[in-house]
Legacy VTK file of the C-alpha trace (Angstrom):
# vtk DataFile Version 3.0
C-alpha trace
ASCII
DATASET POLYDATA
POINTS 379 float
-150.074 -52.094 41.719
-149.463 -54.922 39.262
-145.966 -55.278 37.879
-145.665 -54.526 34.171
-142.502 -55.145 32.223
-141.376 -53.045 29.296
-142.439 -54.248 25.870
-139.683 -54.511 23.287
-140.336 -53.029 19.863
-139.660 -55.366 16.933
-136.957 -53.889 14.699
-136.023 -55.034 11.188
-132.785 -55.267 9.241
-132.125 -55.659 5.533
-132.314 -59.466 5.471
-135.720 -59.574 7.161
-137.793 -57.594 4.669
-138.700 -57.610 0.990
-140.127 -55.053 -1.429
-143.560 -55.781 -2.895
-143.836 -55.074 -6.661
-146.153 -52.242 -7.635
-149.445 -52.390 -9.499
-147.889 -50.601 -12.446
-144.366 -50.793 -13.850
-142.050 -48.175 -15.319
-139.230 -48.472 -17.819
-136.071 -48.404 -15.633
-134.396 -46.036 -18.108
-137.116 -43.454 -17.430
-136.578 -43.349 -13.655
-135.193 -40.168 -12.120
-132.719 -40.878 -9.298
-131.491 -37.326 -8.765
-131.787 -35.596 -5.391
-130.449 -32.539 -3.619
-129.316 -31.099 -0.308
-130.353 -27.455 -0.030
-129.480 -26.118 -3.504
-126.765 -28.681 -4.282
-128.002 -31.283 -6.767
-126.645 -34.789 -7.278
-127.462 -37.111 -10.151
-126.676 -40.211 -8.054
-128.286 -40.866 -4.636
-125.007 -42.282 -3.342
-122.501 -40.852 -0.856
-119.087 -42.199 0.127
-118.275 -42.600 3.826
-115.909 -40.151 5.489
-113.279 -42.805 6.142
-109.615 -42.573 5.209
-109.662 -45.967 3.495
-112.576 -44.871 1.294
-112.259 -41.178 0.401
-109.177 -39.177 -0.471
-109.171 -36.137 -2.783
-108.585 -38.285 -5.871
-111.436 -40.718 -5.094
-113.627 -37.735 -4.241
-113.012 -36.261 -7.659
-113.876 -39.509 -9.422
-117.123 -39.991 -7.491
-118.101 -36.369 -8.105
-117.672 -36.822 -11.841
-120.018 -39.830 -11.675
-122.641 -37.753 -9.881
-122.149 -38.896 -6.276
-121.385 -37.216 -2.966
-117.913 -37.810 -1.465
-117.172 -36.944 2.173
-113.584 -36.504 3.366
-112.732 -37.091 7.022
-111.304 -33.725 8.079
-109.932 -35.260 11.277
-108.202 -38.111 9.498
-104.856 -38.734 7.871
-105.078 -35.852 5.408
-105.256 -33.356 8.281
-102.733 -35.081 10.549
-99.995 -36.324 8.222
-97.840 -34.387 5.794
-97.759 -37.600 3.735
-101.063 -39.423 4.307
-100.255 -42.029 1.673
-97.239 -43.233 3.629
-99.549 -43.745 6.616
-102.068 -45.583 4.439
-99.311 -47.883 3.207
-98.142 -48.619 6.771
-101.687 -49.459 7.874
-102.206 -51.806 4.915
-98.923 -53.658 5.632
-99.383 -54.000 9.406
-100.288 -57.483 10.779
-103.833 -57.822 12.094
-102.585 -58.533 15.611
-101.003 -55.098 15.967
-102.883 -52.884 13.513
-105.190 -51.286 16.100
-102.161 -50.140 18.105
-100.652 -48.685 14.926
-103.891 -46.882 14.117
-103.961 -45.422 17.631
-100.380 -44.249 17.201
-100.895 -42.664 13.780
-104.160 -40.958 14.686
-102.694 -39.561 17.908
-100.800 -37.023 15.783
-102.389 -33.584 16.184
-104.628 -32.076 13.527
-102.755 -29.319 11.705
-104.773 -26.304 10.649
-102.721 -25.782 7.490
-103.439 -29.376 6.441
-107.171 -28.859 6.980
-107.158 -26.153 4.341
-104.830 -28.160 2.108
-107.177 -31.160 2.170
-110.093 -29.055 0.962
-107.964 -27.419 -1.719
-106.803 -30.853 -2.909
-110.420 -31.978 -3.265
-111.151 -28.979 -5.455
-107.953 -29.573 -7.432
-109.263 -33.009 -8.448
-112.683 -31.631 -9.372
-114.475 -32.949 -6.300
-117.408 -31.580 -4.417
-115.517 -30.296 -1.383
-117.644 -31.922 1.328
-115.927 -32.661 4.639
-116.742 -34.332 7.936
-115.858 -33.138 11.452
-116.913 -34.287 14.906
-119.125 -32.005 17.005
-116.306 -31.100 19.407
-114.131 -29.788 16.554
-116.765 -28.248 14.300
-116.416 -24.668 15.540
-112.624 -24.863 15.256
-112.119 -26.490 11.867
-115.415 -25.814 10.082
-114.606 -22.144 9.348
-111.129 -23.083 8.082
-112.663 -25.613 5.707
-115.272 -23.145 4.454
-112.626 -20.479 3.874
-110.637 -23.010 1.822
-113.689 -23.724 -0.328
-115.730 -26.449 1.404
-119.230 -26.686 -0.077
-120.844 -28.583 2.793
-119.981 -29.488 6.390
-120.943 -32.883 7.801
-121.076 -32.893 11.604
-120.732 -36.566 12.411
-120.398 -38.740 15.495
-121.561 -42.217 16.513
-124.745 -40.745 18.011
-125.865 -37.141 17.449
-128.719 -35.337 19.204
-130.066 -31.801 19.242
-129.716 -31.678 23.027
-126.368 -32.538 24.613
-125.378 -32.319 28.270
-121.715 -31.561 29.024
-119.448 -29.421 31.184
-118.962 -26.965 28.362
-120.538 -23.595 29.085
-121.383 -23.108 25.412
-121.145 -26.272 23.364
-122.054 -26.782 19.711
-125.577 -25.570 19.012
-126.914 -26.446 15.602
-129.227 -23.425 15.368
-126.225 -21.144 15.765
-124.034 -23.237 13.466
-126.597 -23.064 10.645
-126.879 -19.283 10.980
-123.120 -18.750 11.107
-122.135 -21.163 8.310
-122.676 -20.089 4.683
-122.831 -23.682 3.389
-125.303 -26.535 4.064
-124.929 -28.597 7.250
-125.443 -32.354 7.284
-125.704 -34.033 10.702
-125.432 -37.621 11.883
-125.823 -40.199 13.027
-129.232 -40.946 14.467
-131.844 -43.703 14.377
-135.027 -42.387 16.019
-138.126 -40.372 15.156
-137.960 -37.799 17.953
-134.252 -37.073 17.586
-134.590 -36.681 13.822
-137.470 -34.266 14.264
-135.559 -32.193 16.831
-132.464 -32.063 14.623
-134.505 -30.896 11.636
-136.081 -28.172 13.761
-132.603 -26.673 14.291
-132.434 -25.841 10.576
-129.874 -28.411 9.428
-130.052 -29.537 5.801
-129.626 -33.350 5.811
-129.398 -36.250 8.271
-127.368 -39.466 8.322
-129.199 -42.536 9.643
-127.492 -45.520 11.245
-125.679 -46.458 14.434
-123.185 -49.301 14.219
-124.201 -51.277 11.082
-120.965 -50.657 9.150
-118.767 -53.644 8.385
-115.743 -52.139 10.156
-117.696 -50.776 13.140
-117.971 -52.670 16.431
-120.059 -50.125 18.369
-122.954 -52.577 18.631
-120.649 -55.222 20.068
-118.702 -52.890 22.376
-121.555 -50.621 23.505
-124.668 -52.666 22.741
-126.198 -49.642 21.011
-127.930 -49.595 17.639
-131.138 -50.124 15.671
-131.381 -52.318 12.528
-131.295 -50.161 9.440
-134.759 -50.752 7.980
-136.488 -49.734 11.204
-134.075 -46.825 11.717
-134.739 -45.544 8.195
-138.520 -45.959 8.503
-138.607 -44.016 11.777
-136.346 -41.200 10.572
-138.256 -40.964 7.279
-141.517 -40.631 9.216
-139.988 -37.705 11.120
-138.829 -36.113 7.859
-142.324 -36.375 6.404
-143.922 -34.944 9.546
-141.445 -32.079 9.546
-142.246 -31.313 5.907
-145.968 -31.410 6.714
-145.461 -28.861 9.505
-143.016 -26.520 7.764
-143.045 -27.166 4.030
-139.261 -27.729 4.155
-137.931 -31.088 2.963
-134.801 -32.392 4.709
-133.318 -35.504 3.037
-132.138 -38.505 5.032
-129.212 -40.730 4.052
-129.066 -44.363 5.188
-125.475 -44.867 6.314
-123.952 -48.314 6.810
-124.668 -52.002 6.422
-125.417 -51.944 2.678
-123.683 -54.844 0.949
-125.721 -55.416 -2.212
-128.198 -53.951 -4.635
-131.002 -55.537 -2.639
-129.969 -53.733 0.564
-129.649 -50.468 -1.339
-133.105 -50.776 -2.916
-134.710 -51.642 0.438
-133.177 -48.485 1.928
-135.062 -46.333 -0.578
-138.286 -48.286 -0.098
-137.904 -47.610 3.651
-137.688 -43.878 2.963
-134.058 -42.984 2.269
-133.288 -40.152 -0.144
-129.750 -41.449 -0.608
-127.374 -44.057 0.815
-123.841 -43.804 2.148
-121.434 -46.620 1.253
-118.206 -47.579 2.989
-116.995 -51.139 2.509
-118.474 -51.332 -1.004
-116.271 -48.435 -2.086
-113.310 -49.591 0.032
-113.247 -52.715 -2.157
-112.746 -50.711 -5.366
-109.410 -50.272 -7.098
-109.685 -46.485 -6.801
-110.059 -46.442 -2.999
-106.956 -45.301 -1.058
-107.077 -48.113 1.525
-105.458 -50.746 -0.725
-108.296 -53.205 -0.112
-108.504 -52.523 3.637
-111.145 -50.657 5.567
-111.439 -49.269 9.094
-113.950 -47.098 10.887
-113.534 -43.597 12.286
-113.721 -44.908 15.878
-111.164 -47.683 15.360
-108.163 -45.553 16.494
-109.868 -44.364 19.700
-107.119 -44.257 22.327
-109.194 -45.710 25.179
-112.158 -47.571 23.638
-111.703 -48.531 19.984
-115.046 -49.374 18.395
-113.947 -50.734 15.083
-111.519 -53.021 13.396
-109.524 -53.079 10.190
-111.173 -55.460 7.774
-109.780 -56.861 4.537
-112.357 -55.954 1.926
-110.019 -56.909 -0.903
-110.032 -55.193 -4.279
-113.172 -56.625 -5.848
-114.169 -54.138 -8.519
-113.777 -50.643 -9.931
-115.762 -47.632 -8.813
-117.605 -47.342 -12.103
-118.384 -51.063 -12.327
-119.656 -51.118 -8.744
-122.088 -48.359 -9.576
-123.003 -48.957 -13.212
-121.687 -52.367 -14.305
-121.513 -54.224 -16.544
-121.056 -57.221 -14.293
-120.894 -60.984 -14.383
-121.369 -61.290 -10.618
-124.695 -62.686 -9.436
-124.547 -61.559 -5.792
-125.696 -57.994 -6.325
-122.366 -56.419 -5.399
-121.953 -54.582 -8.720
-124.146 -52.319 -10.861
-125.920 -50.932 -7.798
-127.508 -48.113 -9.789
-128.829 -50.582 -12.348
-130.400 -52.548 -9.498
-132.014 -49.418 -8.089
-133.482 -48.339 -11.418
-134.800 -51.867 -12.058
-136.418 -52.110 -8.617
-137.970 -48.661 -9.044
-139.358 -49.764 -12.399
-140.892 -52.898 -10.860
-142.496 -50.762 -8.141
-143.838 -48.199 -10.575
-141.699 -45.468 -9.003
-140.655 -42.737 -11.407
-138.441 -40.989 -8.862
-136.925 -41.458 -5.412
-139.853 -39.945 -3.534
-142.273 -42.267 -5.289
-140.035 -45.192 -4.285
-140.763 -44.242 -0.655
-144.308 -45.474 -1.261
-143.227 -49.013 -2.140
-144.631 -51.616 0.238
-142.263 -53.567 2.479
-143.174 -56.890 4.066
-141.578 -58.938 6.822
-139.930 -61.791 4.923
-137.043 -63.369 6.866
-136.698 -66.255 4.387
-136.836 -64.120 1.239
-133.206 -64.886 0.357
-133.477 -68.658 0.917
-137.003 -69.518 -0.297
-136.621 -71.975 -3.159
-132.836 -71.439 -3.265
-131.641 -74.791 -1.933
-129.535 -75.486 -5.011
-127.851 -72.056 -4.759
-127.118 -72.618 -1.086
-125.641 -76.013 -1.824
-123.477 -74.538 -4.573
-122.130 -71.877 -2.170
-121.382 -74.471 0.501
LINES 1 380
379 0 1 2 3 4 5 6 7 8 9 10 11 12 13 14 15 16 17 18 19 20 21 22 23 24 25 26 27 28 29 30 31 32 33 34 35 36 37 38 39 40 41 42 43 44 45 46 47 48 49 50 51 52 53 54 55 56 57 58 59 60 61 62 63 64 65 66 67 68 69 70 71 72 73 74 75 76 77 78 79 80 81 82 83 84 85 86 87 88 89 90 91 92 93 94 95 96 97 98 99 100 101 102 103 104 105 106 107 108 109 110 111 112 113 114 115 116 117 118 119 120 121 122 123 124 125 126 127 128 129 130 131 132 133 134 135 136 137 138 139 140 141 142 143 144 145 146 147 148 149 150 151 152 153 154 155 156 157 158 159 160 161 162 163 164 165 166 167 168 169 170 171 172 173 174 175 176 177 178 179 180 181 182 183 184 185 186 187 188 189 190 191 192 193 194 195 196 197 198 199 200 201 202 203 204 205 206 207 208 209 210 211 212 213 214 215 216 217 218 219 220 221 222 223 224 225 226 227 228 229 230 231 232 233 234 235 236 237 238 239 240 241 242 243 244 245 246 247 248 249 250 251 252 253 254 255 256 257 258 259 260 261 262 263 264 265 266 267 268 269 270 271 272 273 274 275 276 277 278 279 280 281 282 283 284 285 286 287 288 289 290 291 292 293 294 295 296 297 298 299 300 301 302 303 304 305 306 307 308 309 310 311 312 313 314 315 316 317 318 319 320 321 322 323 324 325 326 327 328 329 330 331 332 333 334 335 336 337 338 339 340 341 342 343 344 345 346 347 348 349 350 351 352 353 354 355 356 357 358 359 360 361 362 363 364 365 366 367 368 369 370 371 372 373 374 375 376 377 378
């Protein structure tokens, strides 16, 4: 029998593709960028990452008022520390050489059930959509507490999530049961593949996060070697969503999570099939974020295998300017919603689902073609 090696699939990231303009154009002001999860509607297709440096109850309230979806880490500082802002201040002041050890120390404090409820109540106090994130191992313990306190959605989130999980537990987390027992929508993540997305949707969950390791503060790809570039991941998961809708008539939105640095990346996510995007470092660099210009991932404080690092995002903008402008920056880091509406107009897409039909092409030199003078100016 002749030897045959495995064939590697070509996968694409944001910098390798470009959106092809449509055959008709639409006035950007007439584009509809609203979307929904179950019966919860959002006027902006933007979520904020469940990271302590990005979302606290105050930030959550501000993003909610602008139409976005904030997610609070229910296993973070607000559920471990009586004074989470003191911990945030300590993390921001710690030297880079020792900050991971400090993060491990702070996050080793136990989660307090009374603080879980308090965190949700604080979100509601500031007018936020009370949407919270928990890991699969803690969902059955803390999810009901959050719902009782007023949580409107539960996000079950880990580095890699599947519908089938092998463990020593005699009765682990089963999404079919969780959906039936929980009176609020369930979002699940993260995943990057067609089959896994399809299986997760078949459990009845209401939304899926797409992306393994592309975040600026995440080092999972370096430490574990696991991940798929975001354009390919989004295309594959969107194909599963569309097949699931064809079979069942139920539409389950997908959210591209991580790696988005500019309006161009954001627009390409929607062209690849995303219904919304989740932003971390972009929001961490706003004046309203609680991290004081710093950013770290949820896996950074892991006691045995940290898969993240604290990065200095700096305070570059405000929340409103990042989303809506006006801006004098030419790198696409501000007025992300303006960029999305403009790209949709150029593609003839009147809404998000029509933007899914935009053509993408492999274009690895799209950012440098004809831009020698810009490159020289940056150097």
